[in-house]
Backbone as numpy.savetxt, mean C-alpha at the origin, in Angstrom:
# Nx Ny Nz CAx CAy CAz Cx Cy Cz
-0.20 29.05 11.85 -0.62 27.96 10.72 0.86 27.56 10.22
1.04 26.40 10.07 2.62 25.70 9.39 2.45 25.96 7.89
3.69 26.14 7.44 3.62 26.52 5.98 3.25 25.13 5.38
2.64 25.40 4.24 2.04 24.30 3.25 3.16 23.68 2.54
4.43 24.08 2.55 5.53 23.32 1.75 6.10 22.79 2.89
5.92 21.62 3.41 6.72 21.12 4.51 7.62 20.03 4.14
8.98 20.31 4.27 10.06 19.65 3.51 10.74 18.92 4.74
11.47 17.66 4.20 12.07 17.01 5.48 13.65 17.35 5.20
14.59 16.71 5.76 16.04 16.98 5.63 16.39 16.62 4.33
16.01 15.81 3.57 16.23 15.96 2.07 15.60 16.56 1.17
14.64 17.62 1.46 13.85 18.44 0.58 12.85 17.60 -0.11
12.20 16.60 0.61 11.17 15.88 -0.03 9.82 16.09 0.62
8.73 16.82 0.02 7.57 17.29 0.52 6.48 16.32 1.12
5.70 16.50 1.97 4.83 15.52 2.59 3.64 15.63 1.46
3.23 14.76 0.91 2.12 14.61 -0.39 1.22 13.45 -0.08
1.86 12.21 0.45 0.97 11.37 0.61 0.65 10.57 1.81
-0.44 10.02 2.20 -0.70 9.69 3.61 -1.63 8.33 3.55
-0.68 7.28 3.85 -1.41 5.83 4.12 -2.03 5.67 5.43
-3.16 5.37 5.38 -3.79 5.24 6.53 -4.33 3.94 6.97
-3.78 2.84 7.86 -4.38 1.76 8.14 -5.58 1.80 9.08
-6.64 1.44 8.70 -7.66 1.39 9.64 -8.00 -0.20 10.28
-7.14 -1.04 10.10 -7.11 -2.17 10.90 -5.96 -2.79 10.58
-5.52 -3.76 11.88 -4.31 -4.74 11.64 -4.77 -5.90 11.31
-6.11 -6.34 11.27 -6.53 -7.51 10.81 -6.69 -7.81 9.39
-6.76 -8.93 8.92 -6.85 -9.42 7.56 -7.22 -10.96 7.37
-8.28 -11.34 6.42 -8.88 -12.44 6.32 -7.90 -13.45 5.62
-6.43 -12.79 5.06 -5.35 -13.69 4.16 -4.27 -13.90 5.39
-3.41 -14.79 5.08 -2.36 -15.16 5.84 -1.22 -15.18 4.86
-0.91 -14.18 4.04 -0.08 -14.24 2.96 1.45 -14.34 3.53
2.31 -15.38 2.97 3.38 -15.41 3.94 4.39 -14.11 3.82
4.36 -13.55 2.94 5.31 -12.20 2.67 4.87 -11.17 3.68
3.50 -11.24 4.31 3.29 -10.27 4.92 2.58 -10.78 6.48
1.69 -11.83 6.44 1.13 -12.39 7.87 1.14 -13.69 7.83
2.51 -14.29 7.88 2.65 -15.65 8.12 1.90 -16.60 9.34
1.00 -17.48 8.80 0.25 -18.04 9.53 0.73 -18.47 11.00
1.90 -19.00 10.95 2.57 -19.47 12.12 3.00 -18.23 13.19
2.96 -17.11 12.78 3.12 -15.94 13.62 1.77 -15.22 13.94
0.94 -15.05 12.89 -0.37 -14.42 13.12 -1.28 -15.70 12.94
-1.28 -16.30 14.13 -2.10 -17.58 14.28 -3.34 -17.28 15.34
-4.18 -18.10 15.65 -5.24 -18.26 16.56 -4.88 -17.48 17.90
-3.57 -17.55 18.42 -3.37 -16.79 19.71 -2.78 -15.26 19.71
-2.51 -14.88 18.26 -1.98 -13.67 18.24 -2.92 -12.46 18.69
-2.28 -11.66 19.12 -3.06 -10.42 20.13 -3.12 -9.25 18.94
-4.35 -9.56 18.55 -4.53 -8.22 17.72 -4.86 -7.10 18.59
-4.97 -5.87 17.91 -5.72 -4.29 18.42 -6.90 -4.88 18.75
-7.50 -4.32 20.22 -8.67 -4.43 20.43 -9.46 -3.03 19.90
-10.67 -2.97 19.99 -11.47 -1.78 19.56 -10.97 -0.69 20.10
-11.01 -0.59 21.55 -10.31 0.65 22.25 -9.20 1.35 21.62
-8.23 0.29 21.03 -6.93 0.88 20.74 -6.87 1.56 19.48
-7.62 0.79 18.57 -7.68 1.70 17.06 -8.59 3.10 17.06
-7.90 3.92 16.11 -8.46 4.97 15.87 -10.04 4.94 15.51
-10.68 5.80 15.98 -11.98 6.07 15.78 -12.24 6.48 14.20
-13.29 6.48 13.41 -13.20 7.06 12.16 -13.27 8.78 12.56
-13.89 9.44 13.34 -13.77 10.47 13.81 -12.41 11.14 14.11
-11.52 10.23 14.65 -10.21 10.69 15.00 -9.24 10.64 13.47
-9.83 9.58 12.76 -8.91 9.40 11.54 -9.06 10.74 10.71
-10.28 11.10 10.75 -10.84 12.29 9.83 -10.13 13.57 10.19
-10.06 13.56 11.49 -9.34 14.90 11.97 -8.12 15.03 11.77
-7.34 13.97 12.01 -5.93 13.80 11.26 -5.80 14.03 9.98
-6.48 13.15 9.20 -6.39 13.46 7.59 -6.48 15.00 7.38
-7.39 15.61 7.94 -7.48 17.24 7.49 -6.67 17.78 7.92
-5.91 17.54 8.93 -4.48 18.34 9.40 -3.23 17.86 8.33
-3.14 16.91 8.05 -2.28 16.31 6.87 -2.67 16.86 5.58
-3.79 17.26 5.17 -4.37 17.93 4.05 -3.82 19.53 4.13
-4.05 20.05 5.12 -3.71 21.25 5.52 -2.15 21.47 5.18
-1.38 20.60 5.53 0.12 20.32 5.41 0.62 20.20 4.06
-0.06 19.47 3.27 0.26 19.53 1.73 -0.07 18.19 1.19
-0.55 17.31 1.96 -0.98 15.98 1.65 -2.10 16.24 0.77
-1.85 15.62 -0.70 -3.06 15.42 -1.87 -3.52 14.24 -1.96
-3.07 12.90 -1.59 -3.35 11.82 -1.75 -3.70 10.87 -0.48
-4.68 10.34 -0.01 -4.85 9.41 1.03 -5.01 8.16 0.22
-4.45 6.99 1.06 -4.67 5.61 0.51 -4.96 4.81 1.96
-6.12 4.31 1.84 -6.98 3.37 2.95 -6.15 1.89 3.02
-5.63 1.31 3.93 -4.87 0.28 3.79 -5.25 -0.51 5.00
-4.68 -1.72 5.42 -4.68 -2.43 6.49 -3.31 -3.10 6.93
-3.54 -4.27 7.28 -4.55 -5.26 7.40 -5.19 -5.14 5.93
-6.52 -5.69 6.17 -7.32 -5.69 4.95 -8.62 -4.73 5.19
-8.46 -3.48 4.74 -9.24 -2.34 5.09 -10.88 -2.86 5.12
-11.29 -3.73 4.21 -12.80 -4.27 4.12 -13.31 -4.95 5.17
-12.30 -5.28 5.98 -12.74 -6.09 7.21 -13.37 -5.33 8.47
-13.04 -3.89 8.28 -13.43 -3.01 9.30 -14.94 -2.55 8.89
-15.86 -2.75 9.74 -17.18 -2.29 9.76 -17.55 -0.80 9.07
-18.26 -0.56 8.34 -18.82 0.86 7.79 -17.64 1.43 7.20
-16.41 1.02 6.27 -15.45 1.70 5.73 -16.22 2.84 5.02
-17.05 2.68 4.10 -17.77 3.79 3.37 -18.47 5.08 4.13
-18.49 4.64 5.42 -18.97 5.74 6.12 -17.60 6.95 6.37
-16.49 6.10 6.64 -15.35 6.85 6.61 -14.76 7.57 5.29
-15.02 6.67 4.05 -14.64 7.29 2.82 -15.44 8.46 2.47
-16.61 8.39 2.84 -17.58 9.70 2.70 -17.17 11.10 3.35
-16.52 10.57 4.57 -16.02 11.93 5.17 -14.80 12.21 4.76
-13.93 11.50 4.66 -12.27 12.00 3.86 -12.88 12.40 2.53
-13.55 11.97 1.87 -13.91 12.40 0.50 -14.24 14.14 0.30
-14.99 14.23 1.70 -15.08 15.79 1.71 -14.17 16.73 2.12
-12.88 16.21 2.34 -12.11 17.28 2.95 -11.46 18.24 1.77
-11.55 19.22 1.84 -11.20 20.28 0.79 -9.74 20.35 0.42
-9.27 20.02 -0.84 -7.91 20.27 -1.29 -7.44 18.58 -1.22
-8.05 17.51 -0.68 -7.76 16.32 -0.98 -8.08 15.80 -2.75
-6.92 15.35 -3.31 -7.23 15.24 -4.60 -7.51 14.01 -5.08
-6.73 12.76 -4.41 -6.84 11.66 -4.73 -7.41 10.60 -3.30
-8.23 9.93 -3.48 -8.79 9.14 -2.33 -8.78 7.61 -2.70
-8.05 6.81 -2.43 -7.83 5.47 -2.94 -7.99 4.56 -2.01
-7.58 3.01 -2.20 -7.65 1.89 -1.31 -6.84 0.76 -1.91
-6.08 0.18 -1.03 -5.63 -1.12 -1.16 -6.22 -2.35 -0.77
-6.55 -3.25 -1.22 -7.38 -4.54 -0.55 -6.95 -5.77 -1.78
-7.49 -6.68 -0.76 -6.97 -8.29 -1.71 -8.14 -8.72 -2.33
-9.04 -7.82 -2.30 -10.33 -8.09 -3.30 -11.38 -9.27 -3.10
-11.27 -9.84 -1.92 -12.23 -10.80 -1.74 -13.45 -10.50 -1.14
-13.39 -9.13 -0.72 -14.72 -9.09 -0.18 -15.29 -7.58 -0.94
-14.65 -7.47 -2.27 -15.17 -6.34 -3.02 -16.35 -6.45 -3.44
-17.15 -7.49 -4.00 -18.11 -7.48 -4.68 -19.56 -6.79 -3.65
-19.61 -7.43 -2.62 -20.63 -6.75 -1.67 -20.37 -5.10 -1.35
-19.15 -4.90 -1.56 -18.98 -3.38 -1.12 -18.65 -2.48 -2.10
-17.89 -2.82 -3.26 -17.64 -1.80 -4.39 -18.41 -0.77 -4.81
-20.00 -0.93 -4.91 -20.64 0.21 -5.00 -20.84 1.07 -4.17
-20.80 0.58 -2.72 -20.75 1.75 -1.79 -19.72 2.23 -1.52
-18.56 1.94 -1.72 -17.27 2.62 -1.68 -17.45 3.55 -2.84
-17.59 3.37 -3.99 -17.68 4.46 -5.05 -18.66 5.60 -4.78
-20.06 5.14 -4.20 -21.05 5.96 -3.95 -20.54 7.03 -2.93
-19.71 6.55 -2.06 -19.02 7.40 -0.95 -18.11 8.23 -1.19
-17.39 8.03 -2.23 -16.48 9.05 -2.79 -14.98 8.52 -3.02
-14.89 6.98 -3.00 -13.43 6.44 -3.24 -13.41 6.84 -4.83
-12.10 7.18 -5.15 -11.61 7.67 -6.46 -11.10 6.50 -7.22
-10.17 5.62 -6.84 -10.02 4.47 -7.41 -9.76 3.35 -6.55
-8.88 2.24 -7.06 -8.49 1.10 -6.02 -7.48 0.22 -6.56
-6.62 -0.43 -5.95 -5.76 -1.21 -5.85 -6.05 -2.68 -5.40
-5.96 -3.61 -5.98 -6.30 -4.70 -5.68 -5.17 -5.74 -5.91
-4.82 -6.83 -4.67 -3.75 -7.52 -4.69 -4.00 -9.01 -5.46
-3.22 -9.40 -6.35 -3.37 -10.85 -6.81 -2.29 -11.17 -7.39
-1.60 -12.28 -6.61 -0.12 -12.59 -6.78 0.12 -13.78 -7.83
-0.88 -14.38 -8.26 -0.73 -15.14 -9.43 -1.94 -15.60 -9.89
-2.05 -15.87 -11.37 -3.43 -16.54 -11.97 -3.18 -18.03 -11.61
-2.57 -18.43 -11.19 -2.24 -20.32 -10.96 -3.08 -20.53 -9.67
-4.33 -21.23 -9.82 -5.10 -21.50 -8.62 -4.07 -21.94 -7.56
-3.27 -22.83 -7.82 -2.46 -23.73 -6.42 -1.39 -22.75 -6.15
-0.74 -22.03 -6.82 0.39 -21.03 -6.38 -0.65 -19.66 -5.63
-1.54 -19.32 -6.13 -2.06 -18.47 -5.41 -2.73 -18.65 -4.03
-3.60 -19.92 -3.91 -3.94 -20.40 -2.74 -2.89 -20.63 -1.67
-1.63 -21.16 -2.22 -0.63 -21.57 -1.24 -0.05 -20.05 -0.73
-0.14 -19.15 -1.65 0.38 -17.59 -1.17 -0.55 -17.03 -0.27
-2.03 -17.19 -0.28 -2.71 -16.43 0.43 -3.06 -16.97 1.72
-2.90 -18.59 1.76 -3.09 -19.42 2.68 -4.30 -19.31 3.62
-5.32 -18.90 2.84 -6.76 -18.77 3.25 -7.77 -19.28 2.58
-7.32 -20.24 1.56 -8.32 -20.90 0.68 -9.23 -20.07 -0.07
-8.68 -18.93 -0.49 -9.18 -18.02 -1.37 -8.79 -18.22 -2.74
-10.07 -18.15 -3.68 -9.64 -18.46 -5.15 -9.19 -17.55 -6.00
-8.58 -17.79 -7.13 -8.29 -16.66 -8.31 -9.67 -15.85 -8.49
-10.56 -16.91 -8.85 -11.87 -16.63 -9.20 -12.69 -15.41 -8.36
-12.26 -15.44 -7.00 -13.07 -14.59 -6.15 -12.41 -13.43 -6.35
-11.07 -13.14 -6.36 -10.45 -11.86 -6.68 -10.81 -11.41 -7.81
-10.87 -11.99 -8.98 -11.13 -11.76 -10.43 -12.56 -11.25 -10.17
-13.66 -12.04 -9.63 -14.96 -11.50 -9.39 -14.88 -9.76 -8.72
-14.17 -9.67 -7.65 -13.87 -8.51 -7.06 -13.39 -7.33 -8.06
-12.62 -7.63 -8.80 -12.02 -6.69 -9.99 -12.94 -6.49 -10.79
-13.70 -7.32 -11.01 -14.98 -7.12 -11.91 -16.01 -6.02 -11.16
-16.22 -6.54 -10.26 -17.52 -5.53 -9.18 -16.81 -3.98 -9.23
-15.42 -4.08 -9.16 -14.80 -2.50 -8.75 -14.77 -1.86 -10.44
-14.61 -2.68 -11.34 -14.99 -1.92 -12.82 -16.26 -1.61 -12.87
-16.99 -2.41 -12.54 -18.61 -2.37 -12.67 -18.93 -1.06 -12.04
-18.45 -0.86 -10.71 -18.91 0.42 -10.06 -18.37 1.71 -10.41
-17.28 1.43 -11.25 -16.38 2.70 -11.89 -15.46 3.05 -11.02
-14.62 2.22 -10.25 -13.32 2.62 -9.66 -12.34 2.28 -10.98
-11.96 3.19 -11.33 -11.02 3.15 -12.43 -10.00 4.34 -12.31
-8.89 3.92 -12.77 -8.25 2.75 -13.15 -7.83 1.85 -12.24
-8.07 0.70 -12.21 -7.68 -0.42 -11.38 -6.37 -1.02 -11.63
-5.40 -0.84 -10.34 -4.17 -1.39 -10.43 -4.21 -2.62 -9.86
-3.31 -3.51 -10.34 -3.33 -5.06 -9.71 -1.88 -5.16 -9.38
-1.80 -5.70 -7.91 -0.47 -5.59 -7.18 -0.08 -7.25 -7.12
1.07 -7.47 -7.67 1.70 -8.72 -7.37 3.16 -8.83 -6.91
3.11 -9.45 -5.61 4.28 -9.31 -5.11 4.94 -10.75 -5.71
6.31 -10.47 -6.20 7.01 -11.57 -6.77 8.19 -12.24 -5.90
8.04 -13.55 -5.77 8.97 -14.28 -4.89 9.68 -15.51 -5.79
11.08 -15.51 -5.60 11.86 -16.45 -6.49 11.27 -17.72 -6.18
10.96 -18.78 -6.99 10.79 -20.04 -6.62 9.24 -20.12 -6.07
8.30 -19.24 -6.04 7.23 -19.18 -5.51 6.13 -18.96 -6.67
6.35 -17.89 -7.12 5.33 -17.37 -8.03 5.78 -16.57 -9.28
7.03 -16.59 -9.50 7.92 -15.98 -10.39 7.57 -16.83 -12.02
7.24 -17.82 -11.78 7.02 -18.65 -13.16 5.68 -18.08 -13.54
4.88 -17.25 -12.89 3.56 -17.10 -13.46 3.39 -15.62 -13.75
4.58 -14.81 -13.76 4.63 -13.71 -14.23 4.20 -13.03 -15.43
4.48 -13.89 -16.35 3.89 -13.61 -17.78 2.25 -14.02 -17.83
1.91 -15.09 -17.36 0.56 -15.36 -17.24 -0.31 -14.25 -16.79
0.09 -13.62 -15.68 -0.71 -12.52 -15.22 -0.50 -11.35 -15.98
0.56 -11.08 -16.63 0.60 -9.95 -17.65 -0.15 -10.20 -18.73
-0.30 -11.59 -19.26 -1.22 -11.76 -20.34 -2.64 -11.73 -20.10
-3.15 -11.97 -19.11 -4.59 -11.91 -18.49 -4.99 -10.54 -18.62
-4.47 -9.46 -18.10 -4.66 -7.87 -18.03 -4.40 -7.30 -19.04
-3.64 -8.01 -19.96 -3.01 -6.88 -20.85 -4.49 -6.65 -22.03
-4.52 -5.58 -22.46 -5.72 -4.95 -23.18 -7.09 -4.73 -22.29
-7.14 -5.08 -20.88 -8.22 -5.00 -20.17 -8.34 -3.31 -19.58
-7.42 -2.75 -19.70 -7.26 -1.21 -19.30 -6.85 -1.46 -17.56
-6.80 -2.38 -17.17 -6.15 -2.42 -15.99 -4.57 -2.57 -15.95
-3.98 -2.11 -15.09 -2.55 -2.02 -14.94 -1.86 -2.99 -13.75
-1.17 -4.16 -14.21 -0.36 -5.03 -13.19 0.85 -4.40 -12.86
1.04 -4.35 -11.56 2.37 -3.70 -10.90 3.00 -4.86 -10.24
4.06 -5.28 -10.71 5.01 -6.42 -10.10 5.82 -5.91 -9.10
5.83 -6.21 -7.91 6.45 -5.85 -6.54 7.75 -6.95 -6.18
9.05 -6.17 -6.25 9.79 -7.02 -5.72 9.76 -7.38 -4.33
10.02 -8.59 -3.71 9.79 -9.14 -2.48 10.67 -8.23 -1.47
9.81 -7.77 -0.42 10.57 -6.52 0.37 10.79 -7.05 1.66
11.69 -6.69 2.41 11.96 -7.21 4.00 11.28 -6.10 4.93
9.84 -6.30 4.49 8.93 -5.54 5.63 8.76 -6.47 6.75
8.83 -5.48 8.12 8.66 -6.33 9.02 9.80 -7.09 9.47
9.44 -8.37 10.27 10.69 -9.00 10.67 10.13 -10.37 10.67
8.92 -10.91 10.11 8.38 -12.31 10.29 8.41 -12.80 9.06
8.58 -12.32 7.77 8.39 -12.69 6.58 9.53 -13.89 5.88
10.50 -13.78 6.57 11.79 -14.60 6.25 12.34 -14.22 4.95
12.30 -13.04 4.59 13.13 -12.40 3.56 14.66 -12.69 3.55
15.09 -13.01 2.21 16.09 -13.07 1.75 16.66 -12.54 0.39
17.83 -12.04 0.36 18.01 -11.37 -0.92 17.96 -12.22 -2.07
18.22 -13.83 -1.93 18.40 -14.76 -2.78 16.83 -14.92 -3.34
15.90 -14.31 -2.56 14.26 -14.63 -3.16 13.97 -13.42 -3.90
14.46 -12.72 -4.30 14.31 -11.57 -4.84 14.31 -11.69 -6.38
13.37 -11.51 -7.17 13.16 -11.32 -8.52 13.45 -9.71 -8.99
14.30 -9.34 -9.47 14.56 -8.07 -9.67 13.59 -7.62 -10.59
13.29 -6.27 -10.81 12.57 -5.51 -11.84 12.75 -5.60 -13.02
14.42 -5.60 -13.55 15.14 -5.92 -14.68 14.55 -7.01 -15.14
14.84 -8.40 -14.19 14.36 -9.74 -14.68 12.95 -9.75 -15.08
12.05 -9.17 -14.27 10.54 -9.13 -14.62 10.04 -8.38 -16.00
10.79 -6.94 -16.15 10.49 -6.69 -17.25 11.02 -7.33 -18.67
12.10 -8.11 -18.41 12.97 -8.87 -19.56 11.86 -10.13 -19.79
11.32 -10.62 -18.72 10.38 -11.98 -19.09 9.23 -11.47 -19.53
8.30 -10.45 -19.25 7.37 -9.92 -19.58 7.33 -9.51 -21.19
8.48 -8.76 -21.40 8.93 -8.23 -22.60 9.72 -8.98 -23.74
10.02 -10.21 -23.15 10.18 -11.59 -23.98 8.97 -11.84 -24.84
7.74 -11.89 -24.37 6.61 -12.36 -25.11 5.78 -11.05 -25.39
5.79 -9.94 -24.62 4.99 -8.78 -24.92 5.83 -7.53 -25.05
6.74 -7.32 -26.30 7.79 -6.03 -26.38 7.10 -4.89 -25.42
8.00 -4.20 -24.67 7.66 -3.21 -23.74 8.63 -2.14 -24.04
8.10 -0.67 -23.77 9.05 0.31 -23.93 8.81 1.11 -22.48
9.83 2.04 -22.14 9.65 2.54 -21.01 8.58 3.84 -21.15
7.93 4.18 -19.99 7.09 5.18 -20.19 7.58 6.28 -19.21
7.01 7.54 -19.25 7.41 8.62 -18.25 6.69 8.55 -17.24
7.16 8.91 -15.58 6.35 8.72 -14.65 5.23 9.67 -14.73
4.14 9.79 -14.20 2.91 10.43 -13.78 3.37 11.52 -13.05
4.13 11.48 -12.06 4.52 12.40 -10.95 5.75 12.10 -10.22
6.35 13.18 -9.54 7.53 12.98 -8.75 6.77 11.95 -7.58
7.58 11.18 -7.46 7.36 10.14 -6.17 6.65 8.80 -6.47
6.23 8.87 -7.80 5.47 7.67 -8.30 6.19 6.33 -8.12
5.89 5.33 -7.33 6.73 4.17 -6.88 6.77 3.31 -8.05
5.92 3.26 -8.78 6.21 2.02 -9.82 7.07 2.80 -11.23
7.94 2.14 -11.52 8.27 2.62 -13.02 7.44 2.08 -13.98
7.13 2.74 -14.98 6.03 2.52 -16.02 6.45 1.81 -17.29
6.01 0.88 -17.91 6.45 0.28 -19.17 4.93 0.12 -19.78
5.22 0.48 -21.25 4.08 0.33 -21.90 4.41 -0.81 -23.14
3.21 -1.52 -23.24 3.31 -2.57 -24.32 3.51 -1.76 -25.64
4.30 -2.02 -26.53 4.56 -1.27 -27.89 3.47 -1.58 -28.91
2.69 -2.45 -28.59 1.33 -2.43 -29.83 0.35 -1.69 -29.21
0.35 -0.95 -27.92 -0.77 -0.21 -27.68 -1.88 -1.20 -26.55
-1.09 -2.39 -26.29 -1.93 -3.19 -25.46 -2.19 -2.56 -23.90
-1.50 -1.48 -23.62 -1.72 -1.31 -22.12 -0.07 -1.15 -21.38
-0.25 -1.11 -20.45 1.04 -0.92 -19.52 1.07 -2.11 -18.24
2.33 -2.20 -17.73 2.55 -2.51 -16.29 3.76 -1.79 -15.89
3.37 -2.02 -14.44 4.49 -1.48 -13.56 5.36 -2.42 -12.67
6.75 -1.97 -12.56 7.45 -2.61 -11.46 7.90 -1.62 -10.43
7.76 -2.22 -9.10 8.14 -1.55 -7.94 9.35 -2.28 -7.54
10.53 -1.44 -7.36 12.07 -1.89 -7.35 12.82 -1.43 -6.11
11.89 -1.73 -4.90 12.41 -1.22 -3.80 13.81 -1.36 -3.36
13.92 -2.76 -3.84 15.34 -3.59 -3.68 16.44 -3.32 -4.61
16.12 -3.44 -5.76 17.28 -3.14 -6.68 17.34 -1.93 -7.15
16.64 -1.20 -7.17 16.82 0.60 -7.62 15.60 1.39 -6.66
16.32 1.39 -5.41 15.74 2.26 -4.15 15.20 3.81 -4.86
14.02 4.07 -4.59 13.39 5.35 -4.78 13.35 6.32 -3.46
14.02 6.14 -2.39 13.91 7.16 -1.25 14.00 8.46 -1.73
14.88 8.76 -2.56 15.10 10.11 -3.05 13.83 11.10 -3.29
12.56 10.13 -3.58 11.53 11.12 -4.21 10.50 10.37 -3.40
10.50 9.98 -2.17 9.32 9.23 -1.20 9.06 10.48 -0.45
7.58 10.48 -0.91 6.76 11.76 0.03 5.72 10.89 0.78
5.80 10.03 1.26 4.93 9.51 1.88 4.99 9.16 3.56
3.88 9.33 4.09 3.90 9.06 5.53 2.96 8.10 5.88
2.73 7.09 7.00 1.97 6.13 7.23 1.46 6.37 8.65
0.11 6.17 8.68 -0.62 6.00 9.99 -1.08 4.83 10.21
-0.65 4.09 11.44 -0.97 2.73 11.62 -2.55 2.96 12.44
-3.11 1.75 12.66 -4.38 1.74 12.86 -4.71 2.27 14.61
-3.70 2.19 15.28 -3.65 2.96 16.45 -3.25 4.12 16.76
-2.93 4.67 15.54 -2.46 6.29 15.44 -1.00 6.41 15.73
-0.17 5.28 15.30 1.40 5.79 15.42 1.47 6.31 13.96
2.36 7.15 13.98 2.93 7.90 12.49 4.13 7.64 12.33
4.37 6.66 11.09 5.60 6.08 10.72 6.24 6.96 9.39
7.51 7.27 9.17 8.01 8.13 8.12 8.37 7.15 7.04
8.73 6.04 7.23 9.25 4.83 6.54 8.63 3.58 6.32
8.31 3.02 5.52 7.65 1.62 5.37 8.71 0.63 6.17
9.78 0.75 6.38 10.63 0.00 6.80 11.12 0.54 8.23
10.55 1.46 9.08 10.56 2.06 10.16 10.54 0.79 11.56
11.20 1.17 12.38 11.01 0.32 13.58 10.12 1.07 14.55
10.15 2.49 14.62 9.46 3.04 15.77 8.56 4.35 14.87
7.23 4.31 15.41 6.56 5.37 14.97 6.24 6.70 16.09
5.51 7.58 16.01 5.29 8.82 17.07 3.58 8.59 17.29
3.36 8.55 18.65 2.06 8.35 18.98 1.31 9.58 19.03
0.42 9.57 18.08 -0.86 10.66 17.80 -2.19 10.31 18.28
-2.35 9.36 18.72 -3.52 8.81 19.42 -3.69 9.37 20.61
-2.34 9.49 21.33 -2.22 10.39 22.87 -2.67 11.47 22.73
-1.98 12.48 21.65 -2.37 13.69 21.23 -3.69 13.75 21.22
-4.29 13.10 20.31 -5.81 13.23 19.98 -6.95 13.10 21.18
-6.46 11.64 22.06 -7.24 11.85 23.22 -6.82 12.56 24.62
-5.59 13.39 24.28 -5.39 13.96 25.30 -5.70 15.31 25.22
-6.53 15.71 24.32 -7.18 17.24 24.10 -6.42 18.13 23.32
-5.42 17.65 22.47 -4.55 18.83 21.63 -5.48 19.36 20.36
-5.08 20.54 20.37 -6.02 21.26 19.36 -5.31 21.04 17.96
-6.03 21.53 16.91 -5.53 20.98 15.36 -4.43 21.71 15.49
-3.85 22.88 15.74 -2.69 23.84 15.93 -1.62 22.88 16.29
-1.82 22.50 17.50 -0.80 21.42 18.18 -0.44 20.19 17.44
-1.63 19.80 16.62 -1.63 18.59 15.94 -0.78 18.62 14.69
-0.87 20.14 14.19 -0.03 20.55 12.99 1.58 20.36 13.20
1.49 21.12 14.46 2.93 21.22 14.90 3.70 20.05 15.30
2.76 19.04 15.54 3.87 17.83 16.04 3.67 16.86 14.65
2.99 17.19 13.72 3.47 16.42 12.40 4.79 16.97 11.90
4.54 18.40 12.02 5.65 19.40 11.12 7.05 18.92 11.93
7.19 18.72 13.21 7.97 18.27 13.71 8.49 17.12 13.40
7.53 16.26 13.20 8.20 14.60 12.81 8.95 14.71 11.39
8.15 15.49 10.35 8.45 15.53 8.92 9.82 16.05 8.81
9.80 17.42 9.55 11.06 18.09 9.11 12.51 17.83 9.61
12.29 16.67 10.56 13.49 15.84 10.91 13.78 14.53 10.35
12.86 14.28 9.33 12.84 12.83 8.75 14.32 12.76 8.01
14.82 11.91 7.76 16.12 11.63 6.96 15.93 10.13 6.56
14.92 9.40 6.48 14.79 7.86 6.12 15.09 8.02 4.87
16.10 6.63 4.58 16.59 6.17 3.25 17.04 4.79 3.32
16.19 4.07 4.10 16.37 2.53 4.36 17.12 1.62 3.00
16.08 2.23 1.90 16.37 1.28 0.85 17.54 1.44 0.07
18.25 2.38 0.43 19.41 3.00 -0.07 20.58 2.47 0.60
20.51 2.14 2.03 21.51 1.64 2.66 21.21 0.20 3.19
20.21 -0.65 2.58 19.96 -1.99 3.00 20.96 -2.81 2.78
21.29 -3.52 3.88 22.18 -4.90 3.62 21.52 -6.14 4.16
22.02 -7.22 4.26 21.54 -8.34 4.54 21.42 -8.05 5.95
22.39 -7.34 6.90 22.53 -7.29 8.23 21.27 -6.25 8.82
21.32 -5.05 7.75 20.22 -4.17 8.58 18.81 -5.06 7.97
18.56 -5.73 7.19 17.42 -6.41 6.98 16.86 -7.22 7.81
17.39 -7.82 8.92 17.31 -8.48 9.79 16.97 -7.73 10.98
17.01 -6.28 11.15 16.68 -5.67 12.21 15.28 -5.56 12.37
14.64 -5.19 13.60 13.18 -5.50 13.97 12.67 -4.21 13.47
11.44 -4.55 12.51 10.78 -3.44 12.00 9.36 -3.57 11.94
8.52 -2.49 11.97 7.20 -2.67 11.72 6.62 -3.74 10.98
5.61 -4.38 11.27 5.07 -5.39 10.16 4.14 -4.75 9.35
4.31 -5.13 7.72 3.41 -4.48 6.94 2.00 -4.58 6.88
1.50 -5.73 8.04 0.12 -5.74 8.12 -0.37 -4.73 9.19
0.81 -3.82 9.37 0.25 -3.09 10.82 0.19 -1.59 10.09
1.02 -1.29 9.12 0.81 -0.07 8.38 0.58 0.04 7.02
0.35 -1.01 6.49 0.20 -1.26 5.06 1.06 -1.48 4.08
1.17 -1.31 2.92 2.23 -1.81 1.97 2.73 -0.10 1.46
């Protein structure tokens, strides 16, 4: 049995696993799946290529045995895969798993939230990039309204999936003028808005440094309207910097991968829908675990394979990012989740 304290070359433990259950999505957000790339002729994975729920659960057990405490289900859009509550039910039964959560665009939540909660989902993160209807529809490029996502948020709250986090990717000249409106809408609701600097994930979203609104600017803009004070992190490796409203109206978060990299505390691994293991959001290559699963590998062999990958991990992309490295080919966010 591999030791439970699995450390990489920078002494970072393996604590979080993000599992993509599909590479498909019903949105075409330009910062993730621009329609001119992910159009009608795009070759998505076929059913035989993606991991079955049984394969996902088997790998998840191995990761938990190696120290993973939190699993987040992602996509693509995870709710487009049928029977997701069945997977959640199986994952929630893994001994030692403390937190089982999911990131979604919220458009399909009204119908599914009660089943997800009943199956054992702990909490949920929902993407909503703007409260402005025209801005949001331009960003999702799928004709989905703000009201649809807000209804999904309400459905999640009614089902007891709390606390709810609202993720908003901020792009200069696209939706940065609506930051304060988003903060205002959710202030006092108990939900936490997290503003995310526009990142150079993948190779198709046209990222430029000039399009980044920094975490500092975001905090200054929100703070000018609603005074803020810094709050302590909840745990090592928390990606969002926490800021509290000084009048007790709740908090916001900012994720500053560009301006204030947090590679030194990154405890996350990512499993793509077809079973490739990635040790960085900005990686260009993963390790094939589907072949091991379908080739008859034992659980011990799977543990050893994970340990080999993690122990040589030295990723620190955001710390060394330049305009040149940003242009290198990297795995797409729709392939391994955010």
